[in-house]
C-alpha positions in Angstrom: 56.4 10.4 25.7 53.1 10.0 23.9 52.5 7.2 21.4 50.7 9.3 18.9 48.3 8.0 16.3 49.3 4.3 15.9 46.8 3.7 13.1 48.3 6.5 11.0 51.8 5.1 11.4 50.7 1.5 10.7 52.1 0.0 7.5 50.3 -3.2 6.3 52.4 -5.9 4.9 52.4 -9.7 4.5 53.8 -10.3 8.0 51.1 -8.1 9.6 48.4 -9.8 7.5 49.6 -13.2 8.9 49.3 -11.9 12.4 45.8 -10.4 11.9 44.5 -13.7 10.4 46.2 -15.7 13.2 44.4 -13.7 15.9 41.0 -13.9 14.2 41.3 -17.7 13.4 42.1 -18.6 17.1 39.4 -17.0 19.3 40.2 -19.5 22.1 43.8 -18.3 22.2 43.2 -14.6 22.0 40.6 -12.6 23.9 40.2 -10.0 21.2 39.8 -9.8 17.4 42.0 -7.9 15.0 40.7 -5.2 12.7 40.4 -6.7 9.2 40.5 -3.2 7.8 44.2 -3.2 8.8 45.0 -5.9 6.2 46.8 -5.0 3.0 44.4 -3.7 0.4 45.3 -6.6 -1.9 44.6 -9.3 0.7 41.6 -11.5 -0.2 39.9 -10.9 3.1 40.2 -7.1 2.9 36.6 -5.8 2.5 36.7 -2.5 0.6 33.0 -1.7 1.0 33.3 -2.0 4.8 36.7 -0.5 5.3 36.6 2.6 3.0 34.4 5.6 3.7 31.8 6.5 1.0 33.5 8.3 -1.8 37.0 7.5 -0.5 39.5 6.5 -3.2 41.2 3.1 -2.6 44.9 3.8 -2.5 47.3 1.3 -1.0 49.5 3.0 1.7 52.5 1.2 0.2 52.3 3.2 -2.9 54.1 6.2 -1.4 57.1 4.0 -0.8 57.7 4.0 -4.6 57.0 7.7 -5.1 60.8 8.3 -5.2 61.1 6.2 -8.4 57.8 6.9 -10.0 57.2 10.5 -9.0 53.6 9.7 -8.1 52.4 10.0 -4.6 49.0 9.2 -3.1 48.1 12.9 -3.0 48.9 13.3 -6.7 47.0 10.2 -7.6 43.9 11.3 -5.6 44.0 14.7 -7.3 44.2 13.1 -10.7 41.2 10.8 -9.9 39.2 13.8 -8.6 39.8 15.7 -11.8 38.6 12.7 -13.8 35.5 12.4 -11.6 36.5 9.1 -10.1 36.3 10.2 -6.5 34.5 12.7 -4.4 36.0 15.6 -2.6 34.7 15.8 0.9 33.5 19.2 1.9 34.4 20.3 5.4 31.6 20.4 7.9 30.7 24.0 8.9 31.7 24.9 12.4 28.7 25.5 14.7 29.1 28.3 17.2 28.1 27.6 20.8 25.5 29.7 22.6 28.2 31.6 24.5 30.1 32.5 21.3 30.6 36.3 21.0 29.5 37.0 24.6 32.9 37.8 26.0 36.4 38.7 24.8 38.6 35.8 23.9 41.0 34.9 26.8 39.4 37.3 29.2 40.9 36.5 32.5 37.8 35.6 34.5 37.2 32.9 37.1 35.6 30.7 34.4 38.7 31.1 32.2 41.0 30.2 35.1 39.0 27.1 36.0 38.9 25.9 32.4 42.7 26.5 32.0 43.4 24.7 35.3 41.2 21.8 34.3 42.9 21.5 30.8 46.4 21.7 32.3 45.8 18.8 34.7 46.0 16.5 31.6 49.4 17.8 30.6 51.1 16.7 33.8 
């Protein structure tokens, strides 16, 4: 079973904030440092300028927990802020075609295709 994206499933709270600060304040006890961007957005040590991408709207992940009672989700809030000009919508990067693009049919059963498929399937075992 794969773990998935642990950053996406992480929910900051007061207990997690204590653990992050504990790790960073005791470098002799731990051989690593915790990511301060994982702190709750309202924590005094949370650095919005370092943790948020340019143009990203600061929405606390905990806000969706109250969406059932308020009817407002992060997605709705972001859309409203974009319509007011308070955030920037990121344009997707155009896809760049490789030099071999368009030279053969997709999925053509060649030696090159078989080798690539065998290589990719080794990681699925």
